[in-house]
CHARMM-style PDB file with segment names, atoms N, HN, CA, C and O in Angstrom:
ATOM      1  N   MET     1     -37.251 282.732  18.776  1.00  0.00      PROA
ATOM      2  CA  MET     1     -37.664 282.672  17.671  1.00  0.00      PROA
ATOM      3  C   MET     1     -37.181 281.794  16.354  1.00  0.00      PROA
ATOM      4  O   MET     1     -36.625 282.457  15.477  1.00  0.00      PROA
ATOM      5  N   SER     2     -37.300 280.666  16.168  1.00  0.00      PROA
ATOM      6  HN  SER     2     -37.751 280.128  16.880  1.00  0.00      PROA
ATOM      7  CA  SER     2     -36.363 279.912  14.912  1.00  0.00      PROA
ATOM      8  C   SER     2     -36.791 280.416  13.252  1.00  0.00      PROA
ATOM      9  O   SER     2     -37.934 280.638  12.852  1.00  0.00      PROA
ATOM     10  N   SER     3     -35.792 280.493  12.628  1.00  0.00      PROA
ATOM     11  HN  SER     3     -34.864 280.313  12.953  1.00  0.00      PROA
ATOM     12  CA  SER     3     -35.342 280.706  11.320  1.00  0.00      PROA
ATOM     13  C   SER     3     -36.704 279.709  10.802  1.00  0.00      PROA
ATOM     14  O   SER     3     -37.091 278.759  11.484  1.00  0.00      PROA
ATOM     15  N   PRO     4     -37.324 280.093   9.521  1.00  0.00      PROA
ATOM     16  CA  PRO     4     -38.699 278.804   8.743  1.00  0.00      PROA
ATOM     17  C   PRO     4     -37.435 278.242   8.195  1.00  0.00      PROA
ATOM     18  O   PRO     4     -36.311 278.738   8.114  1.00  0.00      PROA
ATOM     19  N   SER     5     -37.978 276.891   7.780  1.00  0.00      PROA
ATOM     20  HN  SER     5     -38.891 276.488   7.846  1.00  0.00      PROA
ATOM     21  CA  SER     5     -37.386 275.744   7.288  1.00  0.00      PROA
ATOM     22  C   SER     5     -37.152 276.240   6.070  1.00  0.00      PROA
ATOM     23  O   SER     5     -37.571 277.368   5.809  1.00  0.00      PROA
ATOM     24  N   THR     6     -36.252 275.290   4.846  1.00  0.00      PROA
ATOM     25  HN  THR     6     -35.912 274.374   5.057  1.00  0.00      PROA
ATOM     26  CA  THR     6     -36.425 275.609   3.420  1.00  0.00      PROA
ATOM     27  C   THR     6     -37.764 275.644   2.474  1.00  0.00      PROA
ATOM     28  O   THR     6     -38.137 276.254   1.472  1.00  0.00      PROA
ATOM     29  N   ALA     7     -38.404 274.387   3.587  1.00  0.00      PROA
ATOM     30  HN  ALA     7     -38.101 273.891   4.400  1.00  0.00      PROA
ATOM     31  CA  ALA     7     -39.447 274.137   3.073  1.00  0.00      PROA
ATOM     32  C   ALA     7     -40.924 274.787   3.210  1.00  0.00      PROA
ATOM     33  O   ALA     7     -41.960 274.785   2.545  1.00  0.00      PROA
ATOM     34  N   GLN     8     -40.525 275.272   4.272  1.00  0.00      PROA
ATOM     35  HN  GLN     8     -39.684 275.274   4.812  1.00  0.00      PROA
ATOM     36  CA  GLN     8     -41.458 276.379   4.991  1.00  0.00      PROA
ATOM     37  C   GLN     8     -41.448 277.850   4.216  1.00  0.00      PROA
ATOM     38  O   GLN     8     -42.382 278.632   4.043  1.00  0.00      PROA
ATOM     39  N   PHE     9     -40.137 277.941   3.837  1.00  0.00      PROA
ATOM     40  HN  PHE     9     -39.378 277.306   3.977  1.00  0.00      PROA
ATOM     41  CA  PHE     9     -39.892 279.322   2.959  1.00  0.00      PROA
ATOM     42  C   PHE     9     -40.378 278.923   1.410  1.00  0.00      PROA
ATOM     43  O   PHE     9     -40.790 279.894   0.775  1.00  0.00      PROA
ATOM     44  N   LEU    10     -40.391 277.918   0.856  1.00  0.00      PROA
ATOM     45  HN  LEU    10     -40.056 277.129   1.371  1.00  0.00      PROA
ATOM     46  CA  LEU    10     -40.845 277.867  -0.516  1.00  0.00      PROA
ATOM     47  C   LEU    10     -42.276 277.678  -0.505  1.00  0.00      PROA
ATOM     48  O   LEU    10     -42.754 278.617  -1.142  1.00  0.00      PROA
ATOM     49  N   ILE    11     -43.125 276.968  -0.117  1.00  0.00      PROA
ATOM     50  HN  ILE    11     -42.737 276.205   0.400  1.00  0.00      PROA
ATOM     51  CA  ILE    11     -43.839 277.039   0.371  1.00  0.00      PROA
ATOM     52  C   ILE    11     -44.662 278.724   0.756  1.00  0.00      PROA
ATOM     53  O   ILE    11     -45.602 279.110   0.061  1.00  0.00      PROA
ATOM     54  N   ALA    12     -44.313 279.268   1.522  1.00  0.00      PROA
ATOM     55  HN  ALA    12     -43.549 278.955   2.087  1.00  0.00      PROA
ATOM     56  CA  ALA    12     -44.837 280.902   1.356  1.00  0.00      PROA
ATOM     57  C   ALA    12     -44.605 281.099   0.415  1.00  0.00      PROA
ATOM     58  O   ALA    12     -45.592 281.121  -0.320  1.00  0.00      PROA
ATOM     59  N   PHE    13     -43.261 281.373  -0.266  1.00  0.00      PROA
ATOM     60  HN  PHE    13     -42.459 281.355   0.332  1.00  0.00      PROA
ATOM     61  CA  PHE    13     -42.848 281.769  -1.694  1.00  0.00      PROA
ATOM     62  C   PHE    13     -43.842 281.526  -2.681  1.00  0.00      PROA
ATOM     63  O   PHE    13     -44.481 282.452  -3.181  1.00  0.00      PROA
ATOM     64  N   LEU    14     -44.041 280.114  -3.048  1.00  0.00      PROA
ATOM     65  HN  LEU    14     -43.523 279.361  -2.642  1.00  0.00      PROA
ATOM     66  CA  LEU    14     -45.205 279.876  -3.868  1.00  0.00      PROA
ATOM     67  C   LEU    14     -46.424 280.465  -3.869  1.00  0.00      PROA
ATOM     68  O   LEU    14     -46.851 281.116  -4.822  1.00  0.00      PROA
ATOM     69  N   ILE    15     -47.223 280.206  -2.491  1.00  0.00      PROA
ATOM     70  HN  ILE    15     -46.876 279.676  -1.717  1.00  0.00      PROA
ATOM     71  CA  ILE    15     -48.151 281.207  -2.513  1.00  0.00      PROA
ATOM     72  C   ILE    15     -48.508 282.655  -2.601  1.00  0.00      PROA
ATOM     73  O   ILE    15     -49.611 283.161  -2.807  1.00  0.00      PROA
ATOM     74  N   ALA    16     -46.888 283.436  -2.322  1.00  0.00      PROA
ATOM     75  HN  ALA    16     -45.993 283.024  -2.154  1.00  0.00      PROA
ATOM     76  CA  ALA    16     -47.521 284.501  -3.034  1.00  0.00      PROA
ATOM     77  C   ALA    16     -47.033 284.692  -4.403  1.00  0.00      PROA
ATOM     78  O   ALA    16     -47.459 285.548  -5.178  1.00  0.00      PROA
ATOM     79  N   ALA    17     -46.044 283.777  -4.666  1.00  0.00      PROA
ATOM     80  HN  ALA    17     -45.698 283.082  -4.037  1.00  0.00      PROA
ATOM     81  CA  ALA    17     -46.220 284.254  -6.445  1.00  0.00      PROA
ATOM     82  C   ALA    17     -47.810 283.625  -7.149  1.00  0.00      PROA
ATOM     83  O   ALA    17     -48.518 284.154  -8.006  1.00  0.00      PROA
ATOM     84  N   ALA    18     -47.982 282.455  -6.485  1.00  0.00      PROA
ATOM     85  HN  ALA    18     -47.407 282.026  -5.789  1.00  0.00      PROA
ATOM     86  CA  ALA    18     -49.621 281.886  -7.065  1.00  0.00      PROA
ATOM     87  C   ALA    18     -50.512 283.753  -6.947  1.00  0.00      PROA
ATOM     88  O   ALA    18     -50.819 284.322  -7.994  1.00  0.00      PROA
ATOM     89  N   ALA    19     -50.697 284.204  -6.008  1.00  0.00      PROA
ATOM     90  HN  ALA    19     -50.448 283.741  -5.157  1.00  0.00      PROA
ATOM     91  CA  ALA    19     -51.647 285.254  -5.319  1.00  0.00      PROA
ATOM     92  C   ALA    19     -51.491 286.686  -6.502  1.00  0.00      PROA
ATOM     93  O   ALA    19     -52.257 287.421  -7.125  1.00  0.00      PROA
ATOM     94  N   GLY    20     -49.993 286.505  -6.322  1.00  0.00      PROA
ATOM     95  HN  GLY    20     -49.371 285.908  -5.815  1.00  0.00      PROA
ATOM     96  CA  GLY    20     -49.800 287.505  -7.244  1.00  0.00      PROA
ATOM     97  C   GLY    20     -49.679 287.693  -8.899  1.00  0.00      PROA
ATOM     98  O   GLY    20     -49.788 288.663  -9.649  1.00  0.00      PROA
ATOM     99  N   THR    21     -49.411 286.335  -9.079  1.00  0.00      PROA
ATOM    100  HN  THR    21     -49.322 285.547  -8.470  1.00  0.00      PROA
ATOM    101  CA  THR    21     -49.707 285.602 -10.383  1.00  0.00      PROA
ATOM    102  C   THR    21     -51.408 285.964 -10.796  1.00  0.00      PROA
ATOM    103  O   THR    21     -51.719 286.733 -11.706  1.00  0.00      PROA
ATOM    104  N   GLY    22     -52.184 285.386 -10.101  1.00  0.00      PROA
ATOM    105  HN  GLY    22     -51.931 284.761  -9.362  1.00  0.00      PROA
ATOM    106  CA  GLY    22     -53.506 286.039 -10.047  1.00  0.00      PROA
ATOM    107  C   GLY    22     -54.088 286.682  -9.963  1.00  0.00      PROA
ATOM    108  O   GLY    22     -55.257 286.547 -10.324  1.00  0.00      PROA
ATOM    109  N   VAL    23     -53.410 288.235  -9.207  1.00  0.00      PROA
ATOM    110  HN  VAL    23     -52.460 288.344  -8.914  1.00  0.00      PROA
ATOM    111  CA  VAL    23     -53.881 289.304  -9.136  1.00  0.00      PROA
ATOM    112  C   VAL    23     -53.531 289.980 -10.535  1.00  0.00      PROA
ATOM    113  O   VAL    23     -54.455 290.584 -11.079  1.00  0.00      PROA
ATOM    114  N   PHE    24     -52.480 289.949 -11.081  1.00  0.00      PROA
ATOM    115  HN  PHE    24     -51.729 289.458 -10.639  1.00  0.00      PROA
ATOM    116  CA  PHE    24     -52.164 290.306 -12.408  1.00  0.00      PROA
ATOM    117  C   PHE    24     -52.970 289.920 -13.548  1.00  0.00      PROA
ATOM    118  O   PHE    24     -53.188 290.732 -14.447  1.00  0.00      PROA
ATOM    119  N   PHE    25     -53.411 288.783 -13.576  1.00  0.00      PROA
ATOM    120  HN  PHE    25     -53.234 288.123 -12.846  1.00  0.00      PROA
ATOM    121  CA  PHE    25     -53.850 288.053 -14.646  1.00  0.00      PROA
ATOM    122  C   PHE    25     -55.792 288.771 -14.333  1.00  0.00      PROA
ATOM    123  O   PHE    25     -56.551 289.012 -15.272  1.00  0.00      PROA
ATOM    124  N   HSD    26     -56.040 288.899 -13.361  1.00  0.00      PROA
ATOM    125  HN  HSD    26     -55.423 288.703 -12.598  1.00  0.00      PROA
ATOM    126  CA  HSD    26     -56.916 289.456 -12.703  1.00  0.00      PROA
ATOM    127  C   HSD    26     -57.296 290.711 -13.216  1.00  0.00      PROA
ATOM    128  O   HSD    26     -58.235 290.914 -13.985  1.00  0.00      PROA
ATOM    129  N   ALA    27     -56.399 291.671 -12.679  1.00  0.00      PROA
ATOM    130  HN  ALA    27     -55.636 291.507 -12.053  1.00  0.00      PROA
ATOM    131  CA  ALA    27     -56.446 292.755 -13.189  1.00  0.00      PROA
ATOM    132  C   ALA    27     -55.993 293.170 -14.577  1.00  0.00      PROA
ATOM    133  O   ALA    27     -56.145 294.372 -14.797  1.00  0.00      PROA
ATOM    134  N   GLU    28     -55.368 292.308 -15.763  1.00  0.00      PROA
ATOM    135  HN  GLU    28     -55.245 291.332 -15.584  1.00  0.00      PROA
ATOM    136  CA  GLU    28     -55.222 292.920 -16.951  1.00  0.00      PROA
ATOM    137  C   GLU    28     -56.793 292.251 -17.637  1.00  0.00      PROA
ATOM    138  O   GLU    28     -57.057 292.602 -18.787  1.00  0.00      PROA
ATOM    139  N   ARG    29     -57.648 291.441 -17.013  1.00  0.00      PROA
ATOM    140  HN  ARG    29     -57.433 291.156 -16.079  1.00  0.00      PROA
ATOM    141  CA  ARG    29     -58.320 291.237 -17.537  1.00  0.00      PROA
ATOM    142  C   ARG    29     -59.184 292.158 -17.105  1.00  0.00      PROA
ATOM    143  O   ARG    29     -59.696 292.653 -18.109  1.00  0.00      PROA
ATOM    144  N   SER    30     -59.657 292.697 -16.041  1.00  0.00      PROA
ATOM    145  HN  SER    30     -59.241 292.295 -15.226  1.00  0.00      PROA
ATOM    146  CA  SER    30     -60.459 293.621 -15.921  1.00  0.00      PROA
ATOM    147  C   SER    30     -60.497 295.135 -16.175  1.00  0.00      PROA
ATOM    148  O   SER    30     -61.479 295.875 -16.223  1.00  0.00      PROA
ATOM    149  N   LYS    31     -58.778 295.507 -16.372  1.00  0.00      PROA
ATOM    150  HN  LYS    31     -57.980 294.905 -16.333  1.00  0.00      PROA
ATOM    151  CA  LYS    31     -58.549 296.330 -16.900  1.00  0.00      PROA
ATOM    152  C   LYS    31     -58.239 297.281 -16.104  1.00  0.00      PROA
ATOM    153  O   LYS    31     -58.243 298.424 -16.561  1.00  0.00      PROA
ATOM    154  N   ILE    32     -57.960 297.101 -14.990  1.00  0.00      PROA
ATOM    155  HN  ILE    32     -57.957 296.173 -14.619  1.00  0.00      PROA
ATOM    156  CA  ILE    32     -57.443 297.695 -13.640  1.00  0.00      PROA
ATOM    157  C   ILE    32     -56.164 298.219 -13.967  1.00  0.00      PROA
ATOM    158  O   ILE    32     -55.406 297.380 -14.453  1.00  0.00      PROA
ATOM    159  N   ARG    33     -55.691 299.412 -13.833  1.00  0.00      PROA
ATOM    160  HN  ARG    33     -56.308 300.093 -13.438  1.00  0.00      PROA
ATOM    161  CA  ARG    33     -54.690 300.322 -14.136  1.00  0.00      PROA
ATOM    162  C   ARG    33     -53.640 299.450 -12.831  1.00  0.00      PROA
ATOM    163  O   ARG    33     -53.845 299.107 -11.666  1.00  0.00      PROA
ATOM    164  N   HSD    34     -52.442 299.347 -13.810  1.00  0.00      PROA
ATOM    165  HN  HSD    34     -52.275 299.625 -14.756  1.00  0.00      PROA
ATOM    166  CA  HSD    34     -51.026 299.566 -13.218  1.00  0.00      PROA
ATOM    167  C   HSD    34     -51.107 297.588 -13.000  1.00  0.00      PROA
ATOM    168  O   HSD    34     -50.629 297.419 -11.879  1.00  0.00      PROA
ATOM    169  N   PRO    35     -51.393 296.535 -13.436  1.00  0.00      PROA
ATOM    170  CA  PRO    35     -51.520 295.315 -13.296  1.00  0.00      PROA
ATOM    171  C   PRO    35     -50.071 294.830 -12.478  1.00  0.00      PROA
ATOM    172  O   PRO    35     -49.935 294.373 -11.343  1.00  0.00      PROA
ATOM    173  N   SER    36     -49.133 295.105 -13.464  1.00  0.00      PROA
ATOM    174  HN  SER    36     -49.243 295.476 -14.386  1.00  0.00      PROA
ATOM    175  CA  SER    36     -48.103 294.742 -12.547  1.00  0.00      PROA
ATOM    176  C   SER    36     -47.351 295.411 -11.168  1.00  0.00      PROA
ATOM    177  O   SER    36     -46.359 294.980 -10.580  1.00  0.00      PROA
ATOM    178  N   ALA    37     -48.035 296.414 -10.913  1.00  0.00      PROA
ATOM    179  HN  ALA    37     -48.841 296.764 -11.391  1.00  0.00      PROA
ATOM    180  CA  ALA    37     -47.368 297.299  -9.617  1.00  0.00      PROA
ATOM    181  C   ALA    37     -48.528 296.466  -8.580  1.00  0.00      PROA
ATOM    182  O   ALA    37     -48.138 296.377  -7.416  1.00  0.00      PROA
ATOM    183  N   TRP    38     -49.938 295.833  -8.876  1.00  0.00      PROA
ATOM    184  HN  TRP    38     -50.255 295.905  -9.822  1.00  0.00      PROA
ATOM    185  CA  TRP    38     -50.462 295.528  -8.192  1.00  0.00      PROA
ATOM    186  C   TRP    38     -50.265 293.855  -7.729  1.00  0.00      PROA
ATOM    187  O   TRP    38     -50.535 293.245  -6.694  1.00  0.00      PROA
ATOM    188  N   ALA    39     -49.677 293.469  -8.996  1.00  0.00      PROA
ATOM    189  HN  ALA    39     -49.458 293.964  -9.837  1.00  0.00      PROA
ATOM    190  CA  ALA    39     -49.196 292.202  -8.451  1.00  0.00      PROA
ATOM    191  C   ALA    39     -47.844 291.869  -7.878  1.00  0.00      PROA
ATOM    192  O   ALA    39     -47.513 290.745  -7.499  1.00  0.00      PROA
ATOM    193  N   SER    40     -47.022 293.057  -7.846  1.00  0.00      PROA
ATOM    194  HN  SER    40     -47.291 293.970  -8.154  1.00  0.00      PROA
ATOM    195  CA  SER    40     -45.820 293.328  -7.110  1.00  0.00      PROA
ATOM    196  C   SER    40     -46.183 293.207  -5.738  1.00  0.00      PROA
ATOM    197  O   SER    40     -45.645 292.388  -4.994  1.00  0.00      PROA
ATOM    198  N   PHE    41     -47.160 294.068  -5.343  1.00  0.00      PROA
ATOM    199  HN  PHE    41     -47.598 294.734  -5.947  1.00  0.00      PROA
ATOM    200  CA  PHE    41     -47.184 294.374  -4.359  1.00  0.00      PROA
ATOM    201  C   PHE    41     -48.067 293.446  -3.393  1.00  0.00      PROA
ATOM    202  O   PHE    41     -48.182 293.670  -2.188  1.00  0.00      PROA
ATOM    203  N   VAL    42     -48.763 292.228  -4.160  1.00  0.00      PROA
ATOM    204  HN  VAL    42     -48.670 292.047  -5.139  1.00  0.00      PROA
ATOM    205  CA  VAL    42     -49.887 291.826  -3.602  1.00  0.00      PROA
ATOM    206  C   VAL    42     -48.613 290.445  -2.937  1.00  0.00      PROA
ATOM    207  O   VAL    42     -48.601 289.880  -1.843  1.00  0.00      PROA
ATOM    208  N   PHE    43     -47.546 290.266  -4.310  1.00  0.00      PROA
ATOM    209  HN  PHE    43     -47.556 290.724  -5.199  1.00  0.00      PROA
ATOM    210  CA  PHE    43     -46.350 289.348  -3.932  1.00  0.00      PROA
ATOM    211  C   PHE    43     -45.720 289.819  -2.615  1.00  0.00      PROA
ATOM    212  O   PHE    43     -45.700 289.002  -1.695  1.00  0.00      PROA
ATOM    213  N   LEU    44     -45.114 291.250  -2.380  1.00  0.00      PROA
ATOM    214  HN  LEU    44     -45.131 291.915  -3.127  1.00  0.00      PROA
ATOM    215  CA  LEU    44     -44.343 291.261  -1.539  1.00  0.00      PROA
ATOM    216  C   LEU    44     -44.996 291.278  -0.036  1.00  0.00      PROA
ATOM    217  O   LEU    44     -44.493 290.855   1.005  1.00  0.00      PROA
ATOM    218  N   PHE    45     -46.213 291.868  -0.234  1.00  0.00      PROA
ATOM    219  HN  PHE    45     -46.622 292.211  -1.080  1.00  0.00      PROA
ATOM    220  CA  PHE    45     -47.146 292.396   1.176  1.00  0.00      PROA
ATOM    221  C   PHE    45     -48.496 291.400   1.054  1.00  0.00      PROA
ATOM    222  O   PHE    45     -49.576 291.874   0.699  1.00  0.00      PROA
ATOM    223  N   LEU    46     -48.362 290.211   1.328  1.00  0.00      PROA
ATOM    224  HN  LEU    46     -47.486 289.827   1.617  1.00  0.00      PROA
ATOM    225  CA  LEU    46     -49.564 289.624   0.407  1.00  0.00      PROA
ATOM    226  C   LEU    46     -50.598 290.102   1.405  1.00  0.00      PROA
ATOM    227  O   LEU    46     -51.634 290.542   0.905  1.00  0.00      PROA
ATOM    228  N   ILE    47     -50.496 290.096   2.837  1.00  0.00      PROA
ATOM    229  HN  ILE    47     -49.655 289.739   3.243  1.00  0.00      PROA
ATOM    230  CA  ILE    47     -51.331 290.106   4.175  1.00  0.00      PROA
ATOM    231  C   ILE    47     -51.905 291.383   3.852  1.00  0.00      PROA
ATOM    232  O   ILE    47     -53.072 291.554   4.204  1.00  0.00      PROA
ATOM    233  N   VAL    48     -51.344 292.263   3.281  1.00  0.00      PROA
ATOM    234  HN  VAL    48     -50.397 292.124   2.994  1.00  0.00      PROA
ATOM    235  CA  VAL    48     -52.040 293.886   3.271  1.00  0.00      PROA
ATOM    236  C   VAL    48     -52.095 293.928   2.176  1.00  0.00      PROA
ATOM    237  O   VAL    48     -53.079 294.618   1.911  1.00  0.00      PROA
ATOM    238  N   GLY    49     -51.385 293.436   0.844  1.00  0.00      PROA
ATOM    239  HN  GLY    49     -50.585 292.876   1.060  1.00  0.00      PROA
ATOM    240  CA  GLY    49     -51.816 294.026  -0.720  1.00  0.00      PROA
ATOM    241  C   GLY    49     -53.185 293.015  -1.462  1.00  0.00      PROA
ATOM    242  O   GLY    49     -53.713 293.256  -2.547  1.00  0.00      PROA
ATOM    243  N   LEU    50     -53.501 291.981  -0.618  1.00  0.00      PROA
ATOM    244  HN  LEU    50     -53.072 291.785   0.264  1.00  0.00      PROA
ATOM    245  CA  LEU    50     -54.526 291.300  -1.396  1.00  0.00      PROA
ATOM    246  C   LEU    50     -55.594 291.995  -0.924  1.00  0.00      PROA
ATOM    247  O   LEU    50     -56.300 292.533  -1.777  1.00  0.00      PROA
ATOM    248  N   PRO    51     -55.962 292.149   0.492  1.00  0.00      PROA
ATOM    249  CA  PRO    51     -57.271 293.015   0.274  1.00  0.00      PROA
ATOM    250  C   PRO    51     -57.269 294.379   0.055  1.00  0.00      PROA
ATOM    251  O   PRO    51     -58.357 294.954   0.023  1.00  0.00      PROA
ATOM    252  N   SER    52     -56.359 294.933  -0.083  1.00  0.00      PROA
ATOM    253  HN  SER    52     -55.475 294.466  -0.056  1.00  0.00      PROA
ATOM    254  CA  SER    52     -55.903 296.241  -0.642  1.00  0.00      PROA
ATOM    255  C   SER    52     -56.572 296.188  -2.227  1.00  0.00      PROA
ATOM    256  O   SER    52     -57.366 297.051  -2.603  1.00  0.00      PROA
ATOM    257  N   TYR    53     -56.152 295.097  -3.057  1.00  0.00      PROA
ATOM    258  HN  TYR    53     -55.507 294.396  -2.752  1.00  0.00      PROA
ATOM    259  CA  TYR    53     -56.612 295.038  -4.394  1.00  0.00      PROA
ATOM    260  C   TYR    53     -58.004 294.994  -4.300  1.00  0.00      PROA
ATOM    261  O   TYR    53     -58.719 295.783  -4.918  1.00  0.00      PROA
ATOM    262  N   ALA    54     -58.560 293.855  -3.345  1.00  0.00      PROA
ATOM    263  HN  ALA    54     -57.979 293.213  -2.843  1.00  0.00      PROA
ATOM    264  CA  ALA    54     -59.919 293.598  -3.449  1.00  0.00      PROA
ATOM    265  C   ALA    54     -61.019 294.615  -3.325  1.00  0.00      PROA
ATOM    266  O   ALA    54     -62.172 294.659  -3.753  1.00  0.00      PROA
ATOM    267  N   LEU    55     -60.134 295.575  -2.453  1.00  0.00      PROA
ATOM    268  HN  LEU    55     -59.198 295.540  -2.105  1.00  0.00      PROA
ATOM    269  CA  LEU    55     -61.142 297.125  -2.296  1.00  0.00      PROA
ATOM    270  C   LEU    55     -60.834 297.915  -3.473  1.00  0.00      PROA
ATOM    271  O   LEU    55     -61.641 298.742  -3.896  1.00  0.00      PROA
ATOM    272  N   HSD    56     -59.888 297.739  -3.938  1.00  0.00      PROA
ATOM    273  HN  HSD    56     -59.232 297.067  -3.594  1.00  0.00      PROA
ATOM    274  CA  HSD    56     -59.459 298.863  -5.335  1.00  0.00      PROA
ATOM    275  C   HSD    56     -60.209 298.371  -6.008  1.00  0.00      PROA
ATOM    276  O   HSD    56     -60.885 299.269  -6.509  1.00  0.00      PROA
ATOM    277  N   VAL    57     -60.639 297.076  -6.473  1.00  0.00      PROA
ATOM    278  HN  VAL    57     -60.090 296.346  -6.066  1.00  0.00      PROA
ATOM    279  CA  VAL    57     -61.812 296.685  -7.580  1.00  0.00      PROA
ATOM    280  C   VAL    57     -62.756 296.867  -7.534  1.00  0.00      PROA
ATOM    281  O   VAL    57     -63.515 297.044  -8.487  1.00  0.00      PROA
ATOM    282  N   ARG    58     -63.030 296.882  -6.283  1.00  0.00      PROA
ATOM    283  HN  ARG    58     -62.413 296.738  -5.510  1.00  0.00      PROA
ATOM    284  CA  ARG    58     -64.709 296.933  -5.538  1.00  0.00      PROA
ATOM    285  C   ARG    58     -65.309 298.412  -5.956  1.00  0.00      PROA
ATOM    286  O   ARG    58     -66.403 298.754  -6.406  1.00  0.00      PROA
ATOM    287  N   ARG    59     -63.984 299.214  -5.572  1.00  0.00      PROA
ATOM    288  HN  ARG    59     -63.096 298.936  -5.206  1.00  0.00      PROA
ATOM    289  CA  ARG    59     -64.177 301.000  -5.809  1.00  0.00      PROA
ATOM    290  C   ARG    59     -64.381 300.972  -7.404  1.00  0.00      PROA
ATOM    291  O   ARG    59     -65.317 301.557  -7.950  1.00  0.00      PROA
ATOM    292  N   VAL    60     -63.509 300.307  -8.020  1.00  0.00      PROA
ATOM    293  HN  VAL    60     -62.749 299.832  -7.576  1.00  0.00      PROA
ATOM    294  CA  VAL    60     -63.714 300.656  -9.582  1.00  0.00      PROA
ATOM    295  C   VAL    60     -64.436 300.066 -10.215  1.00  0.00      PROA
ATOM    296  O   VAL    60     -64.567 300.391 -11.395  1.00  0.00      PROA
ATOM    297  N   ARG    61     -65.217 298.921  -9.650  1.00  0.00      PROA
ATOM    298  HN  ARG    61     -65.111 298.657  -8.692  1.00  0.00      PROA
ATOM    299  CA  ARG    61     -66.660 298.623 -10.466  1.00  0.00      PROA
ATOM    300  C   ARG    61     -67.407 299.307 -10.351  1.00  0.00      PROA
ATOM    301  O   ARG    61     -68.131 299.592 -11.304  1.00  0.00      PROA
ATOM    302  N   LEU    62     -67.570 299.907  -9.056  1.00  0.00      PROA
ATOM    303  HN  LEU    62     -66.981 299.676  -8.281  1.00  0.00      PROA
ATOM    304  CA  LEU    62     -68.500 300.357  -8.682  1.00  0.00      PROA
ATOM    305  C   LEU    62     -68.726 302.135  -9.327  1.00  0.00      PROA
ATOM    306  O   LEU    62     -69.800 302.689  -9.560  1.00  0.00      PROA
ATOM    307  N   ARG    63     -67.353 302.694  -9.483  1.00  0.00      PROA
ATOM    308  HN  ARG    63     -66.481 302.243  -9.293  1.00  0.00      PROA
ATOM    309  CA  ARG    63     -67.486 303.699 -10.395  1.00  0.00      PROA
ATOM    310  C   ARG    63     -68.041 303.505 -11.925  1.00  0.00      PROA
ATOM    311  O   ARG    63     -68.747 304.339 -12.492  1.00  0.00      PROA
ATOM    312  N   ARG    64     -67.685 302.492 -12.394  1.00  0.00      PROA
ATOM    313  HN  ARG    64     -67.112 301.815 -11.933  1.00  0.00      PROA
ATOM    314  CA  ARG    64     -67.898 301.746 -13.601  1.00  0.00      PROA
ATOM    315  C   ARG    64     -69.252 301.874 -13.988  1.00  0.00      PROA
ATOM    316  O   ARG    64     -69.654 302.102 -15.129  1.00  0.00      PROA
ATOM    317  N   ARG    65     -69.956 301.709 -12.930  1.00  0.00      PROA
ATOM    318  HN  ARG    65     -69.630 301.524 -12.003  1.00  0.00      PROA
ATOM    319  CA  ARG    65     -71.269 301.239 -13.165  1.00  0.00      PROA
ATOM    320  C   ARG    65     -72.372 302.423 -12.451  1.00  0.00      PROA
ATOM    321  O   ARG    65     -73.557 302.334 -12.129  1.00  0.00      PROA
ATOM    322  N   GLY    66     -71.184 303.768 -12.364  1.00  0.00      PROA
ATOM    323  HN  GLY    66     -70.222 303.841 -12.626  1.00  0.00      PROA
ATOM    324  CA  GLY    66     -72.460 304.927 -12.573  1.00  0.00      PROA
ATOM    325  C   GLY    66     -72.051 305.084 -11.155  1.00  0.00      PROA
ATOM    326  OT1 GLY    66     -72.614 305.911 -10.438  1.00  0.00      PROA
TER     327      GLY     66
END
């Protein structure tokens, strides 16, 4: 297995950073608790964090509706 090139690392970093930033602003706007923790989780563990955040938001919205 070869190591990732600098360009591949930079692209992966930018994708994760964009996803984390998007989650942070969405959580702030939607009044989800701990937006910076969710953003960090998504940034560090994108493949698990983003679906987890989506499920969490869905549960919160369902609870708020009644």
